[in-house]
C-alpha positions as CSV (number, residue, x, y, z in Angstrom):
1,M,35.1,14.2,17.4
2,Y,31.6,15.6,17.7
3,T,29.1,14.1,20.1
4,W,27.0,12.8,17.3
5,E,30.0,11.2,15.6
6,R,31.0,9.5,18.8
7,R,27.5,8.1,19.3
8,V,27.5,6.6,15.8
9,V,31.0,5.2,16.3
10,A,29.8,3.6,19.5
11,V,26.9,2.0,17.7
12,W,29.3,0.8,15.0
13,L,31.8,-0.7,17.5
14,S,29.0,-2.4,19.5
15,L,27.6,-3.9,16.2
16,S,31.0,-5.1,15.2
17,I,31.4,-7.0,18.4
18,M,27.8,-8.3,18.4
19,I,27.7,-9.3,14.7
20,L,31.3,-10.3,14.0
21,G,32.3,-11.5,17.4
22,F,35.1,-10.0,19.6
23,P,37.8,-9.3,18.7
24,G,36.3,-9.2,15.1
25,P,38.2,-6.5,13.2
26,L,40.8,-6.4,16.0
27,R,42.5,-9.5,14.6
28,A,44.7,-7.2,12.6
29,T,48.4,-7.2,13.7
30,G,50.3,-4.2,14.8
31,P,49.2,-1.1,16.9
32,I,45.4,-0.7,17.0
33,T,43.5,2.4,18.0
34,T,39.8,3.2,18.1
35,L,40.2,5.5,15.1
36,S,41.6,2.7,13.0
37,L,38.3,0.9,13.3
38,V,36.3,3.9,12.2
39,P,35.2,4.5,8.5
40,A,37.1,7.4,7.1
41,W,34.0,9.6,6.6
42,F,33.4,9.6,10.4
43,L,36.6,11.6,10.9
44,A,36.0,14.3,8.4
45,P,35.5,17.7,10.1
46,A,32.0,19.0,10.1
47,A,30.7,22.5,10.8
48,S,28.0,21.2,13.1
49,A,26.3,18.1,14.2
50,P,22.9,17.0,12.8
51,P,20.0,17.6,15.1
52,P,19.1,14.6,17.3
53,G,16.7,12.3,15.6
54,K,17.3,13.6,12.1
55,I,18.7,10.2,11.1
56,D,16.6,7.3,12.3
57,P,18.4,4.6,14.4
58,D,18.1,1.9,11.7
59,L,19.8,4.1,9.2
60,L,22.6,4.9,11.7
61,R,23.2,1.2,12.2
62,A,23.4,0.6,8.4
63,M,25.8,3.5,8.1
64,A,28.0,2.2,10.9
65,L,29.0,-1.1,9.1
66,P,32.8,-1.3,8.6
67,E,32.6,-1.7,4.8
68,D,32.1,1.3,2.6
69,L,28.9,-0.1,1.1
70,P,26.0,1.7,-0.6
71,V,22.9,2.2,1.6
72,R,19.3,2.7,0.5
73,V,17.9,5.8,2.1
74,I,14.8,7.9,2.0
75,V,15.4,11.6,2.3
76,I,12.5,13.8,3.5
77,L,13.0,17.3,2.2
78,Q,12.4,20.4,4.3
79,T,9.4,22.4,3.1
80,E,10.0,26.1,2.6
81,E,8.3,28.3,5.2
82,K,6.7,30.4,2.6
83,A,5.4,27.4,0.6
84,T,1.6,27.4,-0.1
85,P,-0.1,25.0,2.2
86,I,-1.4,21.8,0.4
87,H,-5.0,21.1,1.2
88,L,-5.6,17.4,1.9
89,T,-9.3,17.8,1.4
90,P,-11.1,17.5,-1.9
91,Q,-11.7,20.9,-3.6
92,G,-14.2,21.2,-6.5
93,Q,-14.8,18.5,-9.1
94,P,-13.0,15.2,-8.4
95,L,-10.7,15.3,-11.4
96,D,-10.0,19.0,-11.2
97,A,-9.2,18.6,-7.5
98,R,-6.8,15.7,-8.2
99,R,-5.0,17.6,-10.9
100,S,-4.6,20.6,-8.6
101,L,-3.3,18.4,-5.8
102,V,-0.8,16.7,-8.0
103,K,0.4,20.0,-9.4
104,A,0.8,21.4,-5.9
105,L,2.7,18.4,-4.6
106,Q,5.1,18.5,-7.6
107,A,5.7,22.2,-7.2
108,R,6.5,21.8,-3.5
109,F,8.9,19.0,-4.3
110,E,10.7,21.0,-7.0
111,A,11.2,24.0,-4.7
112,S,12.4,21.8,-1.8
113,R,14.8,19.8,-4.0
114,M,16.5,22.7,-5.7
115,P,18.9,23.7,-2.8
116,L,20.2,20.1,-2.6
117,A,21.0,19.9,-6.4
118,P,24.7,20.9,-6.0
119,L,25.4,18.4,-3.2
120,L,23.7,15.5,-5.2
121,D,25.4,16.6,-8.5
122,E,28.8,16.5,-6.8
123,A,28.0,13.1,-5.3
124,G,27.1,11.8,-8.7
125,R,30.3,13.1,-10.3
126,Q,32.3,11.3,-7.6
127,E,30.3,8.1,-8.2
128,R,29.0,8.2,-4.7
129,L,25.3,8.3,-5.8
130,R,24.0,5.3,-7.6
131,E,20.2,5.6,-7.8
132,V,17.7,8.5,-7.4
133,T,14.0,8.2,-7.3
134,E,11.8,11.3,-7.0
135,L,9.0,10.9,-4.4
136,W,7.2,14.1,-4.9
137,S,4.1,12.7,-3.2
138,I,5.9,12.7,0.2
139,N,8.3,15.5,-0.7
140,G,11.3,13.2,-0.6
141,L,13.9,11.3,-2.5
142,A,14.9,7.6,-2.5
143,L,18.6,7.3,-2.9
144,T,21.2,4.5,-3.1
145,T,24.3,6.2,-1.8
146,Y,27.2,6.0,0.6
147,P,27.5,7.0,4.3
148,D,29.6,10.1,3.6
149,V,26.9,11.5,1.4
150,I,24.2,10.6,3.9
151,F,26.3,12.5,6.6
152,K,26.4,15.6,4.4
153,L,22.7,15.4,3.7
154,A,22.1,15.2,7.5
155,L,24.0,18.5,7.9
156,S,21.9,20.2,5.3
157,P,19.1,22.5,6.6
158,W,17.1,21.5,3.5
159,V,16.7,18.0,4.8
160,A,14.0,17.3,7.3
161,A,14.7,13.6,8.1
162,L,16.6,10.6,6.8
163,H,15.2,7.0,7.0
164,L,16.5,3.6,6.1
165,D,14.7,2.3,3.0
166,H,13.5,-0.9,4.7
167,A,12.7,-4.1,2.9
168,R,9.8,-5.7,4.7
169,S,7.7,-8.8,4.3
170,Y,4.0,-8.1,3.6
171,V,2.7,-11.3,2.0
172,A,3.7,-14.8,3.0
173,P,6.2,-16.2,0.5
174,D,4.7,-19.7,0.8
175,F,1.4,-18.7,-0.7
176,I,-0.5,-22.0,-0.2
177,S,-3.3,-22.7,-2.6
178,E,-5.5,-25.5,-3.6
179,S,-6.0,-25.8,-7.4
180,S,-9.5,-25.5,-8.8
181,L,-10.9,-26.5,-12.2
182,H,-13.5,-23.8,-12.3
183,T,-15.3,-25.3,-15.3
184,T,-18.5,-23.2,-15.1
185,P,-19.0,-19.4,-15.0
186,N,-21.4,-19.8,-12.0
187,P,-20.7,-17.2,-9.3
188,V,-18.5,-18.5,-6.4
189,W,-19.9,-18.6,-2.9
190,G,-18.6,-15.3,-1.7
191,I,-20.1,-13.5,-4.6
192,V,-23.5,-15.1,-4.0
193,R,-23.4,-14.4,-0.3
194,L,-23.0,-10.7,-0.8
195,G,-25.9,-10.5,-3.2
196,V,-23.8,-9.5,-6.1
197,P,-25.7,-11.5,-8.8
198,E,-28.8,-9.6,-7.8
199,V,-26.9,-6.3,-8.4
200,W,-25.9,-7.6,-11.9
201,E,-29.3,-9.0,-12.9
202,T,-31.8,-6.8,-11.1
203,L,-30.1,-3.5,-11.1
204,A,-28.0,-4.0,-14.3
205,I,-24.9,-2.7,-12.5
206,S,-21.5,-4.5,-12.9
207,G,-19.0,-1.7,-12.4
208,T,-18.9,-0.3,-15.9
209,G,-17.1,3.1,-15.9
210,A,-15.1,2.4,-12.6
211,L,-11.4,1.7,-12.4
212,V,-9.8,-0.6,-9.8
213,A,-6.1,-0.7,-9.1
214,S,-4.2,-3.7,-7.7
215,M,-1.2,-2.8,-5.6
216,D,0.4,-6.1,-4.9
217,T,2.7,-8.7,-6.5
218,G,1.5,-8.0,-10.0
219,V,-1.2,-9.5,-12.1
220,D,-1.3,-12.0,-15.0
221,W,-3.0,-9.7,-17.5
222,L,-3.4,-12.6,-20.0
223,H,-5.6,-14.6,-17.6
224,P,-9.0,-15.4,-19.3
225,A,-10.9,-13.9,-16.4
226,L,-8.9,-10.6,-16.4
227,N,-7.7,-9.9,-20.0
228,A,-10.8,-8.4,-21.4
229,N,-11.2,-5.6,-18.8
230,Y,-7.5,-4.8,-18.4
231,L,-7.2,-1.0,-18.9
232,G,-4.4,-1.5,-21.3
233,N,-6.4,-3.8,-23.6
234,L,-7.9,-1.4,-26.1
235,G,-9.4,-4.3,-28.2
236,H,-8.7,-5.5,-31.7
237,G,-5.3,-6.7,-30.6
238,I,-4.2,-3.3,-29.5
239,V,-2.5,-3.1,-26.1
240,V,-1.0,0.0,-24.4
241,H,0.5,-0.7,-21.0
242,Q,1.4,2.9,-20.2
243,G,-0.9,4.2,-17.6
244,A,-2.3,0.7,-16.9
245,W,0.8,-0.9,-15.4
246,F,3.7,0.2,-13.2
247,D,6.5,-2.2,-12.0
248,A,8.3,-0.5,-9.1
249,V,10.3,-3.7,-8.3
250,S,11.9,-4.6,-11.6
251,G,10.7,-2.1,-14.2
252,G,8.8,-4.7,-16.3
253,V,7.0,-3.3,-19.3
254,Y,3.9,-5.5,-19.1
255,P,1.9,-6.9,-16.2
256,Y,3.1,-10.1,-14.7
257,D,2.8,-11.9,-11.3
258,D,5.7,-14.0,-10.1
259,H,4.0,-14.8,-6.8
260,G,0.3,-15.3,-7.4
261,H,-1.2,-13.2,-4.6
262,G,-2.0,-10.1,-6.8
263,T,-3.7,-12.1,-9.5
264,H,-5.9,-13.9,-7.0
265,T,-7.0,-10.7,-5.3
266,T,-7.6,-8.8,-8.5
267,G,-9.8,-11.7,-9.8
268,T,-12.0,-11.4,-6.7
269,A,-12.4,-7.7,-7.3
270,V,-13.0,-7.5,-11.0
271,G,-12.7,-10.9,-12.6
272,S,-15.2,-12.4,-15.0
273,E,-16.3,-16.1,-15.0
274,G,-18.2,-15.6,-11.7
275,I,-15.2,-14.9,-9.6
276,G,-15.3,-11.1,-9.3
277,V,-17.6,-8.6,-7.7
278,A,-17.3,-5.9,-10.4
279,P,-16.5,-7.7,-13.7
280,G,-17.7,-4.6,-15.7
281,A,-15.0,-2.4,-14.1
282,R,-11.6,-1.9,-15.7
283,W,-8.4,-2.6,-13.8
284,Q,-4.8,-1.5,-13.7
285,A,-1.9,-2.8,-11.5
286,V,1.1,-1.6,-9.6
287,K,3.8,-4.2,-8.6
288,V,5.4,-3.2,-5.3
289,L,6.1,-6.7,-3.9
290,N,8.6,-9.2,-5.2
291,S,8.3,-12.9,-5.8
292,S,8.7,-13.5,-2.0
293,G,5.9,-11.0,-1.1
294,A,8.4,-8.4,0.2
295,G,8.9,-4.8,-0.8
296,F,11.1,-1.8,-0.1
297,D,9.5,1.3,1.5
298,S,10.6,3.4,-1.5
299,D,8.9,1.1,-4.0
300,I,5.6,1.3,-2.1
301,H,5.9,5.1,-1.9
302,A,6.5,5.1,-5.6
303,G,3.5,2.9,-6.2
304,F,1.2,5.2,-4.3
305,Q,2.6,8.2,-6.1
306,W,2.0,6.5,-9.5
307,L,-1.6,6.0,-8.6
308,L,-2.1,9.7,-8.2
309,A,-1.2,10.3,-11.9
310,P,-0.6,7.1,-13.9
311,D,1.9,7.8,-16.7
312,G,1.7,11.4,-15.5
313,D,-2.1,11.7,-16.1
314,P,-4.4,12.2,-13.1
315,A,-7.3,11.3,-15.3
316,L,-6.1,7.7,-15.2
317,A,-6.1,7.4,-11.4
318,P,-8.3,4.6,-10.0
319,D,-11.4,4.9,-8.0
320,V,-10.3,2.2,-5.5
321,V,-7.1,0.3,-4.7
322,V,-6.9,-3.3,-3.5
323,C,-4.1,-3.5,-0.9
324,S,-4.3,-7.0,0.5
325,W,-1.0,-6.8,2.4
326,G,0.3,-5.5,5.7
327,M,3.2,-5.4,8.2
328,R,2.8,-7.1,11.6
329,D,4.0,-4.0,13.4
330,A,0.6,-2.2,13.9
331,Y,2.4,1.0,15.1
332,L,4.2,1.4,11.7
333,T,3.1,4.8,10.3
334,T,5.5,4.8,7.2
335,F,2.6,5.1,4.7
336,Q,0.2,7.3,6.6
337,G,1.0,10.4,4.5
338,D,0.6,8.4,1.3
339,L,-2.8,7.3,2.3
340,E,-4.0,10.7,3.4
341,T,-2.9,12.0,0.0
342,L,-4.8,9.2,-1.8
343,E,-8.0,10.1,0.0
344,A,-7.5,13.8,-0.8
345,A,-7.3,12.7,-4.5
346,G,-10.6,10.8,-4.2
347,I,-9.1,7.3,-4.2
348,L,-10.2,4.7,-1.6
349,A,-7.5,2.3,-0.4
350,V,-8.8,-0.9,1.1
351,F,-6.4,-3.0,3.3
352,A,-6.4,-6.5,4.8
353,A,-6.7,-6.5,8.5
354,G,-4.2,-9.3,8.9
355,N,-4.2,-13.1,9.7
356,E,-3.0,-13.0,13.3
357,G,-6.3,-13.7,15.1
358,P,-8.1,-14.7,17.1
359,D,-6.5,-12.5,19.8
360,S,-7.4,-8.8,20.1
361,A,-5.2,-6.0,19.0
362,T,-3.6,-8.1,16.2
363,L,-4.0,-5.7,13.3
364,R,-1.4,-5.2,10.6
365,S,-0.3,-1.8,9.4
366,P,-1.4,0.1,7.3
367,A,-4.8,-1.4,8.2
368,S,-4.2,-0.3,11.8
369,L,-3.7,3.4,10.9
370,P,-6.4,6.0,11.8
371,G,-9.1,6.3,9.1
372,V,-7.8,3.4,7.0
373,F,-10.4,0.9,5.7
374,A,-9.5,-2.4,7.3
375,V,-11.3,-5.6,6.2
376,G,-11.6,-8.8,8.2
377,A,-12.6,-12.3,7.0
378,S,-15.9,-14.2,7.5
379,D,-16.6,-17.9,6.7
380,P,-19.5,-19.5,4.9
381,Y,-21.4,-19.9,8.2
382,E,-21.4,-16.1,8.8
383,H,-18.8,-16.4,11.6
384,I,-15.6,-14.4,11.9
385,A,-12.7,-16.5,10.6
386,P,-10.5,-17.6,13.5
387,F,-7.4,-16.2,11.8
388,S,-8.9,-12.8,11.1
389,S,-7.0,-10.1,13.0
390,R,-9.0,-8.1,15.6
391,G,-8.9,-4.6,16.8
392,P,-8.7,-2.2,18.5
393,S,-6.1,-0.3,16.6
394,P,-3.1,1.2,18.6
395,W,-5.0,4.5,18.4
396,G,-8.2,3.0,20.0
397,E,-10.2,3.0,16.7
398,I,-12.6,0.2,16.1
399,K,-11.3,-2.2,13.5
400,P,-11.9,-3.9,11.1
401,Y,-14.6,-1.7,9.5
402,V,-16.4,-4.7,8.0
403,V,-15.8,-8.4,7.2
404,A,-16.2,-10.2,3.9
405,P,-15.9,-13.7,2.6
406,G,-12.3,-14.9,3.2
407,V,-12.4,-18.7,3.5
408,T,-12.2,-21.1,0.6
409,I,-12.2,-18.2,-1.9
410,E,-11.9,-19.3,-5.5
411,S,-10.2,-16.9,-7.9
412,A,-7.6,-16.6,-10.7
413,M,-3.9,-17.6,-10.5
414,P,-1.1,-16.9,-13.0
415,G,-1.0,-19.1,-16.1
416,G,-4.7,-19.1,-16.7
417,T,-5.5,-21.3,-13.7
418,Y,-7.7,-21.0,-10.6
419,A,-7.2,-21.8,-7.0
420,Y,-8.8,-21.6,-3.5
421,Q,-7.2,-19.3,-1.0
422,E,-8.1,-18.0,2.5
423,G,-7.2,-14.9,4.4
424,T,-8.2,-11.3,5.0
425,S,-6.3,-10.8,1.7
426,M,-9.1,-12.6,0.0
427,A,-11.8,-10.7,1.9
428,T,-10.4,-7.2,1.0
429,P,-11.0,-7.3,-2.8
430,H,-14.7,-8.0,-2.2
431,V,-14.9,-4.6,-0.5
432,A,-12.9,-3.0,-3.3
433,G,-15.3,-4.5,-5.9
434,V,-18.4,-3.1,-4.1
435,A,-16.7,0.4,-4.0
436,A,-16.2,0.0,-7.8
437,L,-20.0,-0.7,-8.1
438,L,-20.7,2.4,-6.1
439,R,-18.4,4.6,-8.2
440,S,-19.9,3.2,-11.4
441,I,-23.2,4.7,-10.3
442,S,-21.8,8.0,-9.2
443,D,-18.3,9.1,-10.1
444,T,-18.5,12.1,-7.7
445,L,-19.1,9.9,-4.7
446,S,-16.4,10.9,-2.1
447,V,-14.2,8.4,-0.2
448,S,-16.0,9.2,3.0
449,D,-19.4,8.7,1.3
450,M,-18.3,5.2,0.1
451,V,-17.0,4.3,3.5
452,H,-20.2,5.4,5.1
453,V,-22.4,3.5,2.7
454,I,-20.4,0.3,2.9
455,T,-20.3,0.3,6.7
456,Q,-23.9,1.4,7.4
457,T,-25.4,-1.2,5.0
458,A,-23.3,-4.1,6.3
459,L,-25.2,-7.0,7.8
460,P,-24.8,-7.0,11.6
461,L,-23.9,-10.5,12.8
462,T,-23.3,-9.7,16.4
463,A,-25.4,-8.3,19.3
464,T,-23.1,-5.2,19.6
465,V,-22.3,-3.2,16.5
466,P,-19.7,-2.0,15.8
467,N,-17.1,-4.2,17.5
468,N,-13.5,-5.1,17.2
469,E,-14.2,-8.5,15.6
470,M,-16.5,-7.8,12.7
471,G,-16.8,-4.0,12.8
472,W,-20.1,-2.9,11.4
473,G,-20.9,-6.4,10.1
474,R,-20.6,-8.5,7.0
475,L,-20.4,-6.6,3.6
476,D,-23.7,-6.5,1.8
477,A,-23.2,-5.5,-1.9
478,Y,-26.9,-5.3,-2.8
479,A,-27.8,-3.2,0.2
480,A,-24.9,-0.8,-0.5
481,V,-25.6,-0.4,-4.2
482,I,-29.3,0.1,-3.9
483,V,-28.8,3.0,-1.4
484,V,-26.8,4.9,-4.0
485,D,-28.6,3.7,-7.1
486,Q,-32.1,4.2,-5.7
487,P,-31.8,6.5,-2.7
488,G,-35.5,6.8,-2.2
489,I,-35.9,3.1,-1.3
490,L,-36.2,2.4,2.4
491,A,-33.7,-0.2,3.3
492,G,-33.0,-1.8,6.7
493,I,-33.2,-4.9,8.9
494,V,-36.3,-5.8,10.9
495,R,-35.4,-6.2,14.5
496,N,-38.8,-6.9,16.0
497,A,-41.6,-8.0,13.6
498,S,-44.3,-7.6,16.3
499,G,-43.6,-4.1,17.3
């Protein structure tokens, strides 16, 4: 038995004792040997052992279970040495650059996948391959297959790495809310605090022409505050969900929200009736989290990929994505490549910092990742909310970038209702809405330009700026919009009126 196989067997034996209790499977009568406890595929001869680290430890543990059960795995393909490098920086006009990027990613994937086709086809014929999802954006495949197939993939030189397709919790399943009647269309307090009504009334800017994506638990598209500006609503009773909705969880054909979180956050970004920052913007949605607020890595990868070319069309890609979720492990880098690709495609992803404050270094991932826009929460008294996660990030970066209203935020809920919520999840869509306002003024504004404008026009509420509590300050919609809309106007804060 090869060293790699012995190591996996050892893991399997230790897990059997730890999980099942000794003697566990040794209760069988008759002569027992170590090999009788080992899944048959471990004993198959192999030409060589996979390189160390090619299979991540979590996947090894899943493979080592005694039953021959299917395993969800993400396969990262080996890129050909002669492959044309993919530039993760915008090249040319935004839409042309996005189309070129998508085409290059898909071409790389096709070339990388081709050598594995015989192995996967054979696994399919033997009914050892249940599901296959193409993840061309990360040059990978998401498979539901069996340990023997995973072992063969690990031996292939065309496979760079194999990871367990984790199911992780990103949003609390007990999404506590306080119902609201919302009987008037008057702007809610967070919208007023950011100066949004002045943007609408004085500058006549409400987000028209911009597109915001929700990547969450889904959205109730029939909600009165969200129905009119849903991208799939073409008016006159005509609705086309293709390119406006993607359900990576269940494959639903129309937008729904079986949790509530996604509807609430989308309402704050683009809702009408005074609850949203950019009610003139259109919205689309990607469901990557289930009714408990959890999601598989592969579903989230697939969601990010869909945003690059909704229904296969890069022209339908959003300007900004609301990502009001995160994993408590700040060191998790699973989605770093996805986010770098989104930025290269000219799409700003905005993430909730987390609700693990007030201690320092309590960020969630992906908000913790380098260069990712993390949003903290402020209260009606212009203080940092106690629950708002603080920086620095594990890489020493100042986080969050800004704070926005995140306490007692009134917004939409499934079924045409309204409710109050609090959290950095509620703060995040305020920033996404402001980004939509900026893109509605200039559709060529780059991601870095939007980040710069939003952070540099934020209202400082602390003596030292930036810092790891409030970043560059509290989001200021009016100040940000006027810088882009009327760049000749001098804007700033008077520090000393006498001098």
